[in-house]
C-alpha positions as CSV (number, residue, x, y, z in Angstrom):
1,M,187.2,38.0,88.3
2,A,185.2,39.8,91.1
3,K,188.6,40.9,92.7
4,L,189.7,42.1,89.1
5,S,186.4,44.0,88.7
6,L,186.7,45.7,92.2
7,S,190.2,46.6,91.5
8,V,189.3,48.3,88.2
9,V,186.4,50.1,90.0
10,S,188.6,51.2,92.7
11,F,191.1,52.4,90.2
12,L,188.4,54.3,88.3
13,L,187.3,55.9,91.5
14,V,190.7,57.1,92.5
15,L,191.3,58.4,89.0
16,G,187.9,60.2,89.0
17,L,188.5,61.7,92.3
18,G,191.9,62.9,91.4
19,C,190.4,64.6,88.2
20,A,187.8,66.3,90.3
21,T,190.1,67.7,92.6
22,H,193.1,68.4,90.1
23,V,191.3,69.4,87.2
24,R,192.9,73.0,87.3
25,E,196.5,73.4,88.4
26,G,196.6,76.0,91.0
27,S,193.0,75.7,92.1
28,W,192.0,75.1,95.7
29,Q,190.8,71.5,96.3
30,V,187.9,70.7,98.6
31,G,188.9,71.1,102.4
32,E,191.8,73.6,101.6
33,C,190.0,76.7,102.3
34,Q,190.0,76.6,106.0
35,I,190.2,80.4,106.5
36,S,190.9,81.2,110.2
37,N,191.9,84.8,109.4
38,I,191.2,87.5,107.0
39,D,193.1,90.7,106.6
40,A,192.6,94.2,105.1
41,R,194.8,94.2,102.1
42,E,196.7,97.0,100.4
43,P,198.6,96.7,97.1
44,S,201.8,94.4,97.2
45,Y,203.8,96.0,94.3
46,T,203.5,98.8,91.7
47,V,204.4,98.7,87.9
48,R,205.1,102.1,86.8
49,S,204.9,103.5,83.1
50,E,205.3,106.7,81.1
51,G,201.7,107.5,81.4
52,G,200.6,106.2,84.8
53,E,201.0,103.2,87.1
54,T,199.3,100.0,88.1
55,E,199.2,98.8,91.7
56,F,198.6,94.8,92.2
57,W,197.3,93.1,95.2
58,D,199.0,89.7,95.8
59,N,196.6,87.0,94.5
60,R,198.4,84.3,96.5
61,N,196.7,85.4,99.8
62,D,194.4,82.6,101.1
63,E,191.3,84.6,100.8
64,F,192.0,85.7,97.4
65,R,192.8,82.0,96.2
66,C,189.8,80.5,97.9
67,A,187.5,83.1,96.3
68,G,189.3,82.7,93.0
69,V,189.5,86.4,92.5
70,S,192.4,89.2,92.2
71,I,192.3,92.9,91.9
72,R,194.4,95.7,90.5
73,R,194.2,99.6,90.4
74,H,195.2,101.7,87.4
75,R,196.2,105.4,87.9
76,I,196.3,107.0,84.4
77,Q,197.7,110.4,84.1
78,Q,196.2,113.1,81.7
79,R,196.6,112.1,78.1
80,G,197.6,108.7,79.4
81,L,196.5,105.6,77.3
82,L,196.1,102.1,78.7
83,L,197.3,100.0,75.9
84,P,194.7,97.4,74.5
85,V,194.6,94.3,76.7
86,Y,192.5,91.2,77.1
87,H,192.3,88.9,80.2
88,N,192.0,85.2,80.7
89,A,188.9,85.8,82.9
90,P,185.9,88.3,83.1
91,V,186.5,91.6,84.7
92,L,184.6,94.4,86.4
93,V,186.0,97.8,86.2
94,Y,184.8,100.6,88.7
95,V,185.8,104.3,87.9
96,V,187.0,105.7,91.4
97,Q,188.1,109.1,90.0
98,G,188.2,111.1,86.9
99,R,186.6,110.7,83.4
100,G,187.8,109.4,80.0
101,T,187.1,107.3,77.1
102,Y,187.3,103.6,76.5
103,G,186.6,100.9,73.9
104,V,185.9,97.3,73.9
105,L,187.1,95.2,70.7
106,N,185.2,92.3,69.3
107,S,186.5,90.4,66.1
108,G,183.7,90.3,63.6
109,C,181.8,93.4,64.9
110,P,181.3,96.3,62.4
111,E,183.3,99.4,62.7
112,T,180.1,101.6,63.4
113,F,182.0,105.0,64.3
114,E,183.3,106.4,61.0
115,A,184.5,109.9,60.0
116,E,182.2,112.0,57.7
117,S,183.1,111.7,54.2
118,A,181.6,111.9,50.6
119,Q,182.8,108.5,49.3
120,Q,179.9,108.1,47.1
121,Q,181.2,110.9,44.9
122,Y,184.5,108.9,44.1
123,S,185.2,105.9,41.9
124,R,186.0,102.6,43.5
125,K,189.7,103.0,43.1
126,E,189.6,106.5,44.7
127,R,187.3,105.2,47.4
128,S,190.0,102.6,48.2
129,E,192.7,105.0,48.3
130,R,190.8,107.3,50.6
131,S,189.9,104.6,53.0
132,F,193.6,104.8,54.3
133,R,193.0,108.3,55.3
134,E,189.5,108.3,56.7
135,D,189.3,106.5,60.0
136,R,186.7,104.1,61.1
137,H,186.5,102.0,64.2
138,Q,184.3,100.2,66.7
139,K,182.2,101.9,69.4
140,V,183.9,104.1,72.0
141,E,182.1,105.5,75.1
142,D,182.7,108.0,77.8
143,V,183.4,106.7,81.2
144,K,183.1,108.9,84.5
145,Q,183.5,108.5,88.3
146,G,181.0,105.8,89.5
147,D,180.8,103.8,86.2
148,V,181.1,100.1,86.4
149,I,182.2,98.4,83.1
150,A,181.8,94.8,82.3
151,V,184.4,93.1,80.1
152,R,184.1,89.4,79.0
153,A,187.1,87.1,79.1
154,G,189.2,87.5,76.0
155,E,187.7,90.8,75.0
156,A,190.4,93.4,74.2
157,H,189.8,96.9,75.7
158,W,191.6,100.1,76.2
159,V,191.1,103.3,78.1
160,Y,192.2,107.0,77.4
161,N,192.3,109.8,80.0
162,D,191.1,112.8,78.2
163,G,189.8,114.4,81.4
164,D,191.4,117.1,83.6
165,Q,192.6,115.0,86.4
166,E,194.1,111.6,87.1
167,L,191.8,108.7,86.0
168,V,191.7,105.8,88.7
169,L,190.3,102.4,87.9
170,V,189.8,99.4,90.1
171,V,189.9,96.1,88.0
172,F,188.3,93.0,89.6
173,H,189.1,89.6,88.0
174,H,187.0,86.6,88.6
175,N,189.8,84.0,88.0
176,A,187.6,80.9,89.0
177,N,184.9,81.9,86.5
178,Y,183.8,79.2,84.2
179,A,185.2,81.2,81.2
180,N,188.7,80.7,82.4
181,Q,189.6,77.2,81.4
182,L,193.3,77.4,82.6
183,D,194.4,77.8,86.3
184,Q,193.6,80.7,88.6
185,N,196.6,82.8,87.8
186,P,195.5,86.1,86.4
187,R,196.9,86.6,82.9
188,S,196.8,89.9,80.9
189,F,197.6,89.8,77.2
190,F,198.6,93.1,75.7
191,L,198.4,94.0,72.1
192,A,201.0,96.7,72.3
193,G,204.0,98.0,74.2
194,N,206.3,96.2,76.6
195,P,204.5,95.8,79.8
196,N,206.6,92.9,80.8
197,N,209.7,95.0,81.6
198,E,212.6,94.4,83.9
199,Q,210.9,96.6,86.6
200,E,207.9,94.4,86.6
201,E,209.9,91.2,86.7
202,E,212.1,92.4,89.5
203,Q,209.1,93.4,91.7
204,Y,207.3,90.2,90.9
205,M,210.4,87.9,91.8
206,R,210.8,89.8,95.1
207,L,207.0,89.4,95.9
208,R,207.7,85.6,95.4
209,G,210.8,85.4,97.6
210,G,213.2,85.3,94.9
211,K,211.5,82.2,93.2
212,E,210.9,82.1,89.4
213,A,207.1,82.9,88.9
214,Q,204.8,83.8,86.0
215,S,204.1,87.5,85.3
216,E,200.8,88.9,85.0
217,L,201.4,91.0,81.9
218,G,202.9,90.5,78.4
219,N,202.5,91.6,74.7
220,V,201.4,88.7,72.7
221,F,203.2,89.9,69.5
222,R,206.4,89.7,71.2
223,G,206.7,86.0,70.6
224,F,206.2,86.2,67.0
225,H,208.8,86.6,64.2
226,D,209.1,89.9,62.3
227,E,208.9,88.4,59.0
228,L,205.7,86.4,59.7
229,L,203.9,89.5,61.4
230,A,204.8,91.5,58.3
231,E,203.4,89.0,55.9
232,A,200.2,88.7,58.3
233,F,199.6,92.5,58.4
234,G,200.9,93.3,54.8
235,V,203.5,95.8,56.0
236,D,207.3,96.0,56.1
237,V,209.5,94.2,58.5
238,E,210.5,97.6,60.4
239,T,206.8,98.3,61.1
240,A,206.1,94.9,62.0
241,R,209.0,94.9,64.7
242,K,207.2,97.7,66.3
243,L,204.4,95.6,67.0
244,R,206.4,93.6,69.4
245,G,207.4,96.5,71.4
246,Q,210.9,95.0,72.2
247,N,212.7,98.4,72.7
248,D,209.7,100.3,73.9
249,E,210.6,101.8,77.3
250,R,207.1,103.4,77.7
251,G,205.4,100.6,79.7
252,H,201.7,99.5,79.4
253,I,200.3,102.9,80.1
254,I,201.7,105.4,77.6
255,R,201.5,109.1,77.2
256,A,200.0,110.4,74.0
257,E,202.2,113.0,72.4
258,K,199.1,114.9,71.2
259,S,195.3,114.6,72.2
260,I,194.0,111.5,70.5
261,K,191.3,112.1,68.1
262,L,188.4,109.9,68.3
263,I,185.2,109.6,66.2
264,Q,182.2,110.2,68.8
265,P,178.8,111.3,68.5
266,Y,178.0,114.9,69.7
267,G,175.1,116.2,71.8
268,R,174.5,113.4,74.2
269,S,171.2,113.7,75.9
270,R,170.7,114.4,79.5
271,R,168.5,111.3,79.8
272,E,171.4,109.1,78.3
273,D,174.0,110.8,80.7
274,E,171.6,110.0,83.7
275,G,171.3,106.4,82.8
276,Y,168.0,106.1,80.9
277,H,168.0,103.2,78.3
278,N,165.4,102.2,75.7
279,D,165.8,98.7,74.9
280,N,164.8,97.8,71.1
281,G,165.1,93.9,70.9
282,L,168.7,94.2,69.6
283,E,170.1,95.6,72.8
284,E,172.0,92.6,74.0
285,T,173.6,91.3,70.8
286,V,177.4,90.7,71.1
287,C,178.2,93.8,69.2
288,S,175.7,96.1,70.7
289,A,175.4,94.9,74.4
290,R,175.3,97.4,76.9
291,V,178.4,97.0,79.2
292,K,178.4,100.2,81.6
293,E,176.1,101.5,84.4
294,N,176.8,104.2,86.7
295,L,176.4,103.4,90.5
296,D,177.2,106.7,91.9
297,R,173.8,108.4,91.4
298,A,171.8,108.7,94.3
299,S,168.6,108.6,92.6
300,R,169.2,105.0,91.6
301,A,169.7,103.5,95.1
302,D,167.9,100.4,95.8
303,F,167.9,101.2,99.7
304,Y,167.9,104.8,101.0
305,N,167.8,106.1,104.4
306,P,168.2,109.8,104.6
307,R,169.8,109.7,108.1
308,A,172.1,106.7,107.4
309,G,173.1,106.2,103.7
310,R,172.2,104.4,100.6
311,F,173.0,101.1,98.9
312,S,172.9,100.4,95.1
313,T,173.0,97.0,93.4
314,L,174.0,96.0,89.8
315,N,173.1,92.6,88.7
316,S,172.0,90.8,85.6
317,F,168.3,92.2,85.7
318,N,169.7,96.0,85.3
319,L,172.7,95.0,83.2
320,P,172.1,91.8,81.2
321,I,175.5,91.1,80.3
322,L,176.4,90.2,83.8
323,R,174.4,87.1,83.3
324,F,177.2,85.9,80.9
325,L,179.7,87.1,83.2
326,Q,178.3,85.5,86.3
327,L,179.3,88.7,88.2
328,S,177.4,91.6,89.8
329,A,178.5,94.7,91.9
330,A,177.3,97.0,94.6
331,R,177.9,100.4,95.9
332,G,177.4,101.5,99.5
333,V,177.3,104.8,101.3
334,L,177.2,105.1,105.1
335,H,176.9,108.5,107.0
336,R,178.6,109.1,110.2
337,N,178.3,106.1,112.7
338,A,175.5,104.5,110.5
339,I,175.4,100.7,110.5
340,F,174.9,98.3,107.5
341,S,172.8,95.4,108.9
342,P,174.8,92.2,109.8
343,H,174.3,89.9,106.8
344,W,175.6,87.3,104.5
345,Y,175.6,86.3,100.6
346,A,174.0,83.1,100.1
347,N,175.4,82.4,96.6
348,A,178.6,84.5,96.3
349,H,182.0,85.7,97.5
350,S,182.3,89.3,97.8
351,L,185.2,91.5,97.6
352,I,185.1,95.0,99.2
353,Y,187.1,98.0,98.0
354,V,186.9,101.2,100.1
355,T,186.6,104.3,98.0
356,R,186.3,106.9,100.9
357,G,186.3,107.0,104.7
358,A,186.6,104.1,107.3
359,S,184.6,101.5,109.0
360,R,184.8,99.0,111.7
361,V,184.1,95.8,110.1
362,Q,183.5,92.1,111.7
363,I,183.5,89.1,109.6
364,V,182.3,85.9,111.3
365,N,182.7,82.2,110.0
366,H,180.6,79.2,110.5
367,R,182.4,78.3,113.9
368,G,181.4,81.7,115.4
369,H,184.8,83.1,115.1
370,A,185.4,86.6,114.1
371,V,188.0,86.0,111.1
372,F,188.5,89.7,110.8
373,D,187.8,92.5,113.4
374,G,189.1,95.8,112.7
375,Q,189.1,98.8,110.7
376,L,188.8,99.1,106.9
377,R,190.3,102.3,105.3
378,E,190.2,104.1,102.0
379,G,192.1,102.1,99.5
380,Q,192.1,98.9,101.2
381,V,190.4,95.5,100.1
382,V,188.8,92.8,102.1
383,V,187.3,89.5,100.9
384,V,184.0,88.1,102.4
385,P,183.6,84.4,101.7
386,Q,180.3,83.1,100.8
387,N,178.0,82.7,103.8
388,F,180.4,84.3,106.2
389,A,178.5,86.9,108.2
390,V,179.7,90.6,108.2
391,V,178.7,93.7,109.7
392,K,179.9,97.4,109.0
393,Q,179.7,100.6,111.1
394,A,181.0,103.9,109.5
395,G,183.5,105.9,111.3
396,E,183.4,109.7,112.1
397,E,183.9,110.6,108.3
398,G,181.5,108.1,106.9
399,F,182.3,105.1,104.8
400,E,181.9,104.4,101.1
401,W,182.7,101.3,99.3
402,V,182.2,99.2,95.9
403,A,181.6,95.5,96.3
404,F,182.3,92.8,93.5
405,N,180.2,89.7,93.9
406,T,180.8,86.2,92.2
407,N,177.3,85.8,91.1
408,D,175.2,87.6,88.7
409,N,172.4,87.9,91.1
410,A,174.0,87.9,94.7
411,I,171.4,87.1,97.3
412,I,171.7,88.9,100.5
413,N,170.3,87.7,103.7
414,T,170.1,90.1,106.7
415,L,170.1,89.2,110.5
416,S,168.5,92.4,111.8
417,G,166.0,94.8,110.3
418,R,162.5,94.6,108.6
419,T,163.1,91.9,106.3
420,S,165.7,89.9,108.3
421,A,165.9,86.2,109.3
422,I,165.2,87.1,113.1
423,R,162.2,89.3,111.9
424,G,160.7,86.1,110.2
425,L,160.7,83.9,113.3
426,P,157.8,83.5,115.6
427,V,158.2,85.5,118.8
428,D,158.3,82.3,120.9
429,V,160.9,80.7,118.7
430,V,163.0,83.9,119.5
431,A,162.4,83.8,123.1
432,N,163.3,80.2,123.7
433,A,166.3,80.2,121.1
434,Y,167.9,83.3,123.1
435,Q,166.6,82.5,126.6
436,V,164.9,86.0,126.8
437,S,161.5,87.1,127.8
438,R,158.7,87.5,125.4
439,E,158.8,91.2,125.6
440,E,162.6,91.2,124.9
441,A,162.0,88.8,122.0
442,E,159.6,91.2,120.4
443,R,162.2,94.1,120.8
444,L,164.8,91.8,119.0
445,K,162.3,91.4,116.1
446,F,160.6,94.7,115.8
447,S,163.0,97.4,117.2
448,R,164.7,98.2,113.8
449,R,162.2,99.3,111.2
450,E,164.7,100.0,108.6
451,T,165.5,97.3,106.0
452,L,169.3,97.4,105.5
453,I,170.8,100.6,106.5
454,F,170.5,101.9,110.2
455,S,171.3,105.2,112.0
456,G,173.9,104.5,114.7
457,T,172.2,106.2,117.6
458,Q,169.7,103.6,118.6
459,R,170.9,101.6,121.7
460,R,169.1,100.4,124.9
461,P,170.8,100.1,128.3
462,A,171.2,96.8,129.7
463,S,168.6,95.4,132.0
464,A,169.2,95.9,135.6
């Protein structure tokens, strides 16, 4: 009996261990993320459409898979419309260039934007007939360079470029987020068009070495029968067939034949445009939650050094919806040769996307090995795993970046500067730890009076 009990317990332990490590197909098991090398990544393939294109980074790379993240970049031409889409994981969108209009759709939320009418003057029958001609829709907002938009998993959203230049968006997916209950493969469910075209399939197959693989894009209506869709929408079969987009050659970003007319409030105040918000107790309901914040304004910087640059953070304290997404973001600007203090994130992976300039970057793992030591240039991406130490020094043209973090309040710990770990140590501990004199230990602790961003001119000659 004892042997039987032991066997049952052993079986349950093995079963439980198997569940713990294989609960999500495609996820990384404990011990698999032994990252010995990190590369600066560029897009692996591009899907072109009538009104723009989307560039994809290969999410199979070790650092992407271990961090549970992926990234893509939309380039939307003037009058281009990124068709409504939702994802299997929460995303953060950063506007690199341009301006436009976007909307986030939530079933059950009211259509609070409606055309001006005098419906009260008509009978119930007349109002019903006129309602087909008078549009109403859910809230839409302007978007411009520097904006970060937070989108929950499963929320459909769309973007329209009504500006005077190309609209460039970087979209960060947190595939390992608790909201995604499938594997870590990014999935985008479009509500229109034919994004999963032959071009996209061919490039995806080539990227996978000719092996059959699952595409990231697809129209959800395409799998339904025409008759069932016609019945569900109360339209004729021909109209229902267009929902499926089967013969639509325009792709996932289309070009509007005419400028799209939207119902939008006029006369936005300067205070609203500059980011001032008055909470009223209903601020963070599902239907009215604030989902956008601009990180490009120098006036909102959390750290500022006029000689070296600035650093702005976006977390659940200043954008509460991020608490539900478990994500945060940051924006950094370094002047020529300036240094961002060596640091690590204690509770988050970080993905860095370069928006301008170049920087010397070093990333060091727990063994003291530099897993990345090189130049990071505009348009490139690098993943910094949790607790890996990283330092940046801007090049001759300066360095600007946006960082996406896998925690709604990513905690940064510095190694140098006024609030650093070294600064917090007693002088004698520093002297003994590094085998230096007490005088040199004091220099290590106190020479940098800045907090996070240093000018790159301070250097002492080696002792004789």
